[in-house]
N, C-alpha and C positions, 0 to 999 in steps of 0.2 A: 590515597592511592593516587600515582601519577597515570593520567590517561595517557593510553597510546595515541599516536598521531592520528589514527582513525577515528577514535572516539572525540577528540578534539576538532577534527575536521567537521564530524557531523553536528556536534554541538555548535560551533560557529556558523555552519550553514542554517541550522534551525534559527538562530539568533537574527540572521539576516532576513531569513522569510517570514519573521514575525513582524519586521518593521511596517508593512503597510497596513497592518491591522488597525481599525479604529474602534473607539469606544461604541458599545452596544452592538457590535457584529455578533453574528452567530458563526461558529467556527467549527468546521468540521476536522476531527482529527484521526489519521489512520493509526494502525497498530503497529508496535515495533520498537526496537531500541531507539531509533532515531527520534521517533515523534514523543517519546519519553522526555525527551529535552523539552519539548515544545510545552507539554503539560507542567514541567516543572517551573519553566520561565514565565507562563502565564498565570501560575499560582503566585508566583512572587509578585507579578506586577498588579495582581488583583488584591493582595494583602497589603500592598503599599499604597492602595488608592489611585494607582496610576492607570488603570484600565479596568474596565467591566465588560465581560463577554460572556456568552453563553457557549456551551460546548456540545456537539454531538458526537459522541464517542462510537467507534466502529467495532467494538470488542468490550466483553465483560472486563478485560484486563484494562483497557483504557478507562473505561467508566469508573472502576474502583480507584485508578490511580488520580483521576480528576478529582473524585470525591475527597480522597485522602489531601489533595493540595487545595481544597475549599472552593472548588470552581462550580459554577451553576450548570447543571445537566439538563439537556433537553433531548426526547426521543426524536427520531427522523419525522414521526409523525405529528408531533408538535411544532417541529421547525419548519416544515413545508419547504423552505428553502435554506440556502447556506450562501453567506457573503463569500466566505473564504475556506478552503479546505487545504490542510497541510497532511502530505503523506510522505512516506518512505518509498523505497524501490530495491527490488533485487537486481534489476538490470536498466539502463538507460541508453536507447540508441541516440547517439549524440545529433545526427542529422535531422531526425524526425521528431525528437522527444517522446517517441513511443516506449512504454514501458511494459516490464514483466514485473508482476507482484505476486503475493501469496506465501511468501516464506513463513509468515506467521498465522496461515490459514485463515484470514480475515477477509479474502479478497471479494467475496460476495457483498458484504456489506460496506466494504471500501469503495465498491465501485456504484453503489447505490448513494452514498454521500458524496462521492467525488463528482458524480454526473450531475448532481444537484447544485454544486457548487457555482458560483459566478465566476470564480477563480480558482483554479486548482494550482497549488504550488508543490511540486516534488522536491525532495531533500534528500541528498547522498552524499557519499565520499566518493573521490575520484575512481576508486576501484570497481565502482558499478558502472562507469560509463564503458560503451561498447560501439564499435564500428555497425554492429547489426544486433538483433535479436536472435537469441538460441544459442546456438554452439553447445557451450557447457552448461548453459541455463535451461532448465528444465520450464515448462509451462504449468503452474499448478491449476487443477480443476476441482471445483467443489461438486460433488456427486452425491445422488440419493445411494444410501447404503443399498437398497434394494436392487439398484441398477449398476453397481460398480463393475461387476465382471462382464456385463454386456458392452458397458462403456469401454472397458479394456479391450474387449474384441474388436469393436469398431475402430478404435485408435490404431491397433495393430493392421487393420486392413488399409487404414490411411497412410501406412508407412512409418508410423512412430510406434513409441514403446511407453506404456504406461504403468507405473508402480505405486501400489497403495503406500502411502505414507504412515509409517510407523510412529508409535509414541515412544519417546526416551523416557517417560516419566510412568508408564504402566504398561502392562502387556496388551498388546493389540493395536489397533489403528488409532491415529489421530481423529478427534471428533470435534468439528468446527462447533462454533456458539450457536449454530442453527441445527444441530444434530446430525451432521452429514459427514461424509468421508471426503479426503482429499486424494487425488491421483496425480502425480507428478508425472508430466508427459513429456516425453523428448521427442522433438522433430529436428534435431540438428540445427544447421542455420536456417532461420526463418525469412524466406526470401518475399513472401506476401502474406504479411500479418493479417490484414483486413479479411482476406479469403478463408485464412485459416481459423480465425475468430468466427466466422460465419459458419463454417462447417463444423466446428466443434459445438457451437451452440444449437445446432440442428439435431444433434444426438441426444435422442430421449434419455434423460436422467442426468445430463449435465447442466447444472444449475447456473454457474458462472465460470468464467475463465480468468486466468491471471494476465490475460493481454489487455492492456490499458491503451487503446489505440486513439490517437487524435484528441486526448483529453487534457493532458497537461500544458498549461498556459506559460509556466516558468519553471525552470530547474535550478536550484541551488546547489552547487557543487562544492563541497570542502576539499581544499587542496593540500597536499603534504607540507606546502610551504607556510601554511596558515592563513592563506588567503581564501576567499569565496569567489567561485566563479559563477556568473549569472547566464543561463542559457534561456532565451525566450523564444517561443512559437511564433512563426511568419504569419 
């Protein structure tokens, strides 16, 4: 099958993001189609004897994929710290490298692993770049099922709109690996992401948000030209 330019761009960006990894490192791997390329390449390098690493997965999907590729798995409690984390993004603000994540409903575990990493590399194709956060991109929230209606009400009072994410594979809502619901919350253009993050996390029942603020150290952007653009935090 011929890859679209977007898939090819993501794959090339991932390969670039893997270059700093050293033997013996513990690597955090985010969830999604982009990081699946990372698992595949790390599996290839491991089987060839060129690299030996341990993986901290952020979802059952990533864990199963890593096992299938023969990679060593550690839980976050076993790892304590992570040398390097690779994660995808739904939207990247170019000037700040602030990110919105959660399209795969794994943002709670991703934020735990990413925040523990000594260095966080975000991988994306150029369509994910934006001058600002928000707009057409909603902010996913992982919420307690018990509290989702209450959270929706409070988001409405804040001037936003929160929609329960429905599953495409079954009747009913998406259930995260932690057994919770996801609310996709629209706030329009986000002018003050730090303030919004604080307000959202102050709502009882909100366990985590998809706002990854001041976390990314470097962003590898796959371009339609076949090149990879590297954006680094100041």
